[in-house]
C-alpha positions as CSV (number, residue, x, y, z in Angstrom):
1,M,-11.0,12.5,-17.1
2,A,-12.3,9.8,-19.5
3,N,-15.3,8.9,-17.3
4,F,-16.3,12.4,-16.1
5,A,-19.6,14.0,-17.1
6,G,-21.4,10.8,-18.2
7,F,-25.0,12.2,-17.9
8,S,-27.9,13.6,-19.9
9,A,-29.1,17.1,-19.2
10,P,-32.6,17.6,-17.7
11,G,-35.3,17.3,-20.3
12,T,-33.3,15.0,-22.6
13,P,-33.6,11.2,-22.8
14,A,-32.0,9.1,-20.1
15,P,-28.3,8.4,-20.2
16,V,-27.2,5.8,-22.7
17,D,-24.0,4.0,-23.1
18,G,-21.4,5.9,-25.3
19,V,-22.8,9.4,-24.6
20,W,-20.1,11.4,-22.9
21,F,-19.3,15.1,-22.6
22,A,-15.9,16.9,-22.8
23,T,-15.1,18.8,-19.7
24,N,-12.7,21.6,-19.1
25,F,-11.2,22.3,-15.6
26,G,-9.7,25.5,-14.3
27,P,-6.8,25.9,-11.9
28,N,-6.9,23.9,-8.6
29,Q,-10.0,21.9,-9.6
30,I,-8.4,18.6,-10.5
31,G,-5.2,16.7,-9.7
32,I,-2.5,18.0,-7.3
33,R,-3.1,21.5,-6.1
34,K,-0.3,22.1,-3.6
35,V,2.5,20.2,-1.8
36,H,2.8,21.1,1.9
37,L,6.5,20.5,2.6
38,P,7.4,20.8,6.3
39,E,9.8,23.6,6.9
40,W,12.8,23.1,9.2
41,S,12.0,23.9,12.8
42,L,12.5,22.3,16.2
43,A,8.9,21.2,16.0
44,N,9.6,19.3,12.8
45,T,12.7,17.4,14.0
46,Q,12.7,13.7,14.7
47,L,13.1,12.6,18.3
48,G,13.7,9.0,19.4
49,M,14.5,7.0,22.5
50,K,15.7,3.5,22.9
51,F,16.3,1.2,25.9
52,E,18.3,-2.0,25.1
53,G,19.5,-4.8,27.3
54,V,20.6,-8.4,27.6
55,T,19.4,-10.8,30.3
56,Q,21.5,-13.4,32.0
57,G,19.7,-16.0,30.1
58,G,20.9,-14.5,26.7
59,L,17.6,-12.7,25.8
60,N,18.3,-9.5,23.8
61,F,15.5,-6.9,24.0
62,S,14.8,-3.3,23.2
63,V,12.0,-0.8,23.8
64,N,11.8,2.1,21.3
65,A,9.9,5.3,20.8
66,L,10.0,7.7,17.9
67,T,8.2,10.8,16.6
68,Y,8.9,11.8,13.0
69,R,7.5,13.1,9.8
70,S,6.2,10.5,7.4
71,Q,8.4,10.0,4.3
72,L,5.4,8.8,2.4
73,P,3.1,11.6,1.2
74,S,-0.6,11.6,1.9
75,L,-3.3,13.0,-0.5
76,R,-6.1,15.0,1.0
77,S,-9.0,16.2,-1.1
78,I,-9.3,20.0,-0.9
79,N,-11.8,21.9,1.2
80,Q,-15.4,21.1,0.5
81,V,-16.3,24.7,-0.2
82,A,-14.7,25.5,-3.6
83,I,-15.3,27.1,-7.0
84,N,-17.8,25.1,-9.0
85,P,-16.0,24.4,-12.3
86,F,-19.2,24.7,-14.3
87,T,-20.7,27.9,-12.9
88,G,-17.6,29.7,-11.6
89,A,-19.6,30.4,-8.4
90,H,-18.2,29.9,-4.9
91,G,-19.8,27.0,-3.1
92,N,-21.3,23.7,-4.4
93,T,-24.2,24.6,-6.6
94,S,-25.6,22.8,-9.6
95,P,-25.2,24.5,-13.1
96,F,-28.9,23.7,-13.7
97,S,-32.0,25.4,-12.2
98,G,-34.6,23.4,-10.4
99,P,-34.4,21.0,-7.5
100,A,-30.7,20.2,-8.2
101,Q,-29.6,23.8,-7.3
102,G,-27.8,24.1,-4.0
103,I,-27.4,20.4,-3.4
104,P,-24.3,20.0,-1.1
105,T,-21.6,17.9,-2.6
106,T,-17.9,17.2,-1.9
107,N,-14.8,18.0,-3.9
108,L,-13.2,14.7,-4.6
109,I,-10.9,15.3,-7.6
110,A,-8.3,17.9,-6.4
111,F,-5.8,17.2,-3.8
112,D,-3.2,18.7,-1.5
113,V,-0.1,16.7,-0.5
114,Y,0.9,16.4,3.2
115,F,3.6,14.6,5.2
116,P,1.8,13.8,8.5
117,R,3.6,13.5,11.8
118,I,3.7,10.0,13.2
119,N,4.3,8.7,16.7
120,L,5.7,5.2,17.1
121,I,6.3,2.9,20.1
122,G,7.6,-0.6,19.8
123,G,10.0,-3.3,20.9
124,S,12.1,-6.2,19.8
125,M,13.3,-9.4,21.3
126,D,15.6,-12.2,20.1
127,F,16.8,-15.4,21.8
128,Q,18.2,-18.8,21.0
129,S,16.8,-22.2,21.8
130,E,19.4,-24.9,22.2
131,T,16.7,-27.5,22.3
132,L,15.4,-26.6,18.9
133,G,18.8,-25.4,17.5
134,A,17.2,-22.2,16.3
135,A,17.3,-18.4,16.9
136,F,14.0,-16.5,17.2
137,R,13.3,-12.9,16.4
138,L,10.3,-10.9,17.4
139,E,9.5,-7.2,16.6
140,G,6.4,-5.1,17.0
141,A,5.4,-1.5,16.6
142,L,2.3,0.7,17.1
143,T,2.0,3.9,15.1
144,E,-0.4,6.9,15.5
145,G,-1.0,9.5,12.8
146,E,-0.6,7.5,9.6
147,E,-3.0,8.5,6.8
148,F,-4.6,6.0,4.4
149,T,-6.7,6.4,1.3
150,N,-10.4,6.2,2.2
151,T,-13.1,6.7,-0.4
152,A,-15.8,6.5,2.2
153,R,-14.6,9.9,3.7
154,P,-15.4,13.3,2.1
155,R,-11.7,14.2,1.8
156,L,-10.7,10.7,0.7
157,Y,-8.4,9.9,3.5
158,S,-8.5,8.8,7.2
159,E,-6.0,8.8,10.1
160,N,-5.6,5.4,11.6
161,K,-3.5,3.6,14.2
162,V,-1.5,0.7,12.8
163,F,0.1,-2.3,14.5
164,R,2.9,-4.2,12.7
165,S,4.9,-7.2,13.8
166,V,7.3,-9.8,12.5
167,I,8.3,-13.2,13.8
168,G,11.5,-14.8,12.4
169,V,13.2,-18.1,12.9
170,D,16.7,-19.0,11.8
171,R,18.0,-22.5,11.9
172,P,21.1,-24.2,10.5
173,T,20.0,-27.6,9.3
174,F,21.8,-30.6,7.7
175,I,20.2,-31.3,4.3
176,P,22.1,-34.3,2.9
177,F,21.3,-33.9,-0.8
178,I,22.7,-30.3,-0.6
179,N,25.7,-30.9,1.6
180,P,26.0,-33.8,4.1
181,N,28.9,-32.2,5.8
182,R,27.8,-28.6,6.1
183,T,24.6,-27.1,7.5
184,T,22.1,-25.2,5.2
185,L,20.6,-22.0,6.6
186,I,16.8,-22.0,6.8
187,S,15.2,-18.6,7.7
188,A,11.5,-18.0,7.8
189,Q,9.6,-14.8,8.6
190,L,5.9,-13.8,9.0
191,F,4.9,-10.2,8.7
192,Y,1.6,-9.0,10.1
193,Q,-0.2,-5.6,9.8
194,H,-3.5,-4.5,11.4
195,I,-5.2,-1.2,10.7
196,F,-7.4,0.0,13.6
197,D,-10.9,1.5,12.8
198,H,-10.7,0.1,9.3
199,E,-13.6,1.2,7.0
200,L,-15.1,-0.8,4.2
201,K,-18.7,-1.0,3.0
202,S,-20.5,-2.3,-0.1
203,M,-22.1,0.0,-2.7
204,P,-24.1,-1.0,-5.8
205,G,-21.0,-0.8,-7.9
206,G,-18.5,-2.4,-5.5
207,K,-16.7,-1.8,-2.2
208,V,-16.0,1.7,-0.9
209,G,-13.6,2.7,1.9
210,M,-10.0,1.7,2.6
211,P,-8.3,-0.4,-0.1
212,D,-5.6,-1.5,2.3
213,W,-6.5,-4.8,4.0
214,E,-7.6,-4.6,7.6
215,N,-5.3,-7.6,8.5
216,N,-2.5,-8.6,6.2
217,Y,0.1,-11.3,6.3
218,I,3.2,-11.8,4.2
219,G,5.5,-14.8,4.7
220,T,9.0,-15.3,3.4
221,L,11.3,-18.4,3.4
222,L,15.1,-18.4,2.6
223,I,17.1,-21.6,2.0
224,K,20.8,-21.0,1.6
225,G,23.3,-23.8,1.0
226,F,27.0,-24.1,0.8
227,V,29.0,-26.5,-1.4
228,M,32.5,-26.9,-2.9
229,N,34.2,-25.7,0.3
230,D,31.7,-22.8,0.5
231,R,32.9,-21.6,-2.9
232,V,29.4,-22.1,-4.3
233,S,26.2,-21.0,-2.5
234,P,22.8,-21.8,-4.0
235,T,19.9,-19.7,-2.5
236,L,16.2,-20.0,-2.8
237,I,13.8,-17.2,-1.6
238,L,10.1,-17.7,-1.5
239,A,7.5,-15.0,-0.6
240,R,3.7,-15.1,-0.3
241,D,1.2,-12.3,0.3
242,F,-1.7,-14.3,1.8
243,K,-4.4,-11.6,1.4
244,A,-3.4,-10.4,-2.0
245,H,-2.9,-14.0,-3.3
246,A,0.4,-13.0,-4.8
247,W,3.8,-14.8,-4.6
248,A,7.4,-14.4,-5.6
249,I,10.3,-16.9,-6.1
250,A,13.9,-15.8,-6.4
251,P,16.5,-18.6,-7.0
252,S,20.2,-17.6,-7.3
253,V,23.7,-19.1,-7.2
254,E,26.7,-17.3,-6.0
255,W,30.1,-18.7,-7.2
256,S,33.4,-17.4,-5.8
257,L,35.7,-18.1,-8.8
258,T,38.7,-16.7,-6.8
259,D,39.2,-14.8,-3.6
260,D,38.6,-11.6,-5.5
261,L,36.2,-12.6,-8.3
262,K,32.6,-13.5,-7.6
263,L,29.9,-14.5,-10.1
264,T,26.2,-14.5,-9.3
265,F,23.3,-15.4,-11.5
266,G,19.6,-15.8,-10.7
267,A,16.0,-14.9,-11.3
268,N,13.1,-13.0,-9.7
269,V,9.7,-14.2,-10.7
270,K,6.3,-13.0,-9.4
271,N,2.7,-14.0,-10.1
272,R,-0.8,-13.8,-8.7
273,D,-4.0,-15.8,-8.5
274,N,-6.7,-13.4,-9.8
275,Q,-6.7,-9.7,-10.5
276,S,-10.4,-9.3,-9.6
277,R,-9.4,-9.7,-5.9
278,W,-7.4,-6.4,-6.2
279,E,-10.1,-4.3,-7.9
280,F,-11.3,-1.4,-5.7
281,D,-13.3,1.8,-5.9
282,D,-11.2,4.3,-7.9
283,C,-13.6,7.2,-7.5
284,R,-14.6,7.2,-11.1
285,S,-18.2,7.3,-9.9
286,C,-17.6,10.0,-7.2
287,N,-20.2,12.8,-7.4
288,P,-18.7,16.2,-6.5
289,Y,-20.8,18.2,-9.1
290,A,-24.3,16.7,-9.5
291,P,-25.8,16.1,-12.0
292,Y,-22.6,16.2,-14.1
293,T,-20.9,13.5,-12.0
294,M,-23.9,11.3,-11.0
295,Y,-23.8,7.7,-12.1
296,T,-26.7,5.7,-13.4
297,S,-26.6,2.0,-14.2
298,G,-28.8,-1.1,-14.1
299,A,-27.9,-1.4,-10.4
300,G,-29.5,1.9,-9.6
301,T,-28.9,5.7,-9.7
302,Q,-26.6,7.7,-7.6
303,G,-28.8,10.8,-7.6
304,F,-27.5,14.0,-6.0
305,A,-25.9,12.2,-3.1
306,P,-22.2,12.9,-2.6
307,G,-19.6,10.2,-2.4
308,S,-18.9,7.2,-4.6
309,F,-21.1,4.6,-6.3
310,G,-18.3,2.1,-6.0
311,L,-17.1,1.4,-9.5
312,S,-13.9,-0.5,-9.3
313,G,-10.6,-0.9,-11.1
314,I,-7.0,-1.9,-10.6
315,E,-5.6,1.7,-11.0
316,P,-4.8,3.5,-8.9
317,L,-6.2,2.2,-5.6
318,G,-6.3,-1.5,-6.5
319,R,-2.5,-1.4,-6.2
320,F,-2.9,-1.0,-2.4
321,R,-4.7,-4.3,-2.3
322,A,-2.1,-5.9,-4.6
323,G,0.5,-5.3,-2.0
324,P,4.3,-5.0,-2.6
325,I,4.5,-8.3,-4.5
326,G,1.3,-7.9,-6.5
327,A,2.0,-4.3,-7.5
328,A,5.1,-5.5,-9.3
329,W,3.9,-8.9,-10.6
330,K,4.9,-8.2,-14.2
331,E,8.4,-7.1,-13.2
332,N,10.2,-10.4,-13.6
333,E,13.9,-10.6,-14.3
334,L,16.9,-12.7,-15.0
335,Y,20.3,-11.4,-14.0
336,V,24.0,-12.1,-14.0
337,T,26.5,-10.0,-11.9
338,L,30.3,-10.2,-11.8
339,K,32.2,-8.6,-9.0
340,Y,35.9,-8.1,-8.7
341,K,37.5,-6.9,-5.4
342,F,40.6,-4.7,-5.9
């Protein structure tokens, strides 16, 4: 814990930069304490229902419902009443005498891992427009029970409802400079996510709360052409995360040398506008054991209040704001694949 215990003891001069204290932690006082894996039972099984149909006008639709265990783990800070790592006493008491003794705080540095149960209801619809010469796809889902990191809560998580949707358009289009005799496929998608009861507030050191964006939009565009009697297929994929200000571009060419031998070469490049947009409270200034963990700066002092002062960074919670593209923005690649069908 490189930024733990940055304080001066009572009766000593005020904290100065560069003065830190080494801290030892006992079992279950920092990091992952326990993983709660759901045991097999009828109560832990998945149950889903789906109603699907096609109208006389060619509209395909479905209505879906599902209850399941999340495959993504959730971290919950352990119970607020715990062993003080500095005194060995039960409960949250200061290691010093005087006014600080008995100040209630929260345990913010040890976690249990859970896999929460999620309930989902949603639907989909797709249809073709002869007038526009395009096919449209719409999907939407509302979930209940998902858990998100939330540094404004004592246990560092909150349960929120989430709405997700996607709108897609596919259209074969003649693009003369690619192939004047063959259509080129153009496919566009817009993904949307909204988190209900989103929490975010400003502290002297930065923003505290949920690093995930309350409303997020990701757009993708695919352009796939066909030349040389469909033996060669150039493809361009573009993606943009509008809230994270991150983007990706993936050009490739697929060449069928024979009916059994196929060569593909391409690239995958990602970038972003500014990393400062991703920085978020990482709990380095959380205050579970005052005065050891209180933070003092030119912006003010945290005192004995529990919670976070809001100091920000990219790791680990800033990755949530970076999104799926921004989190991997350094992972660029060039590739060549050769496939032979026996």
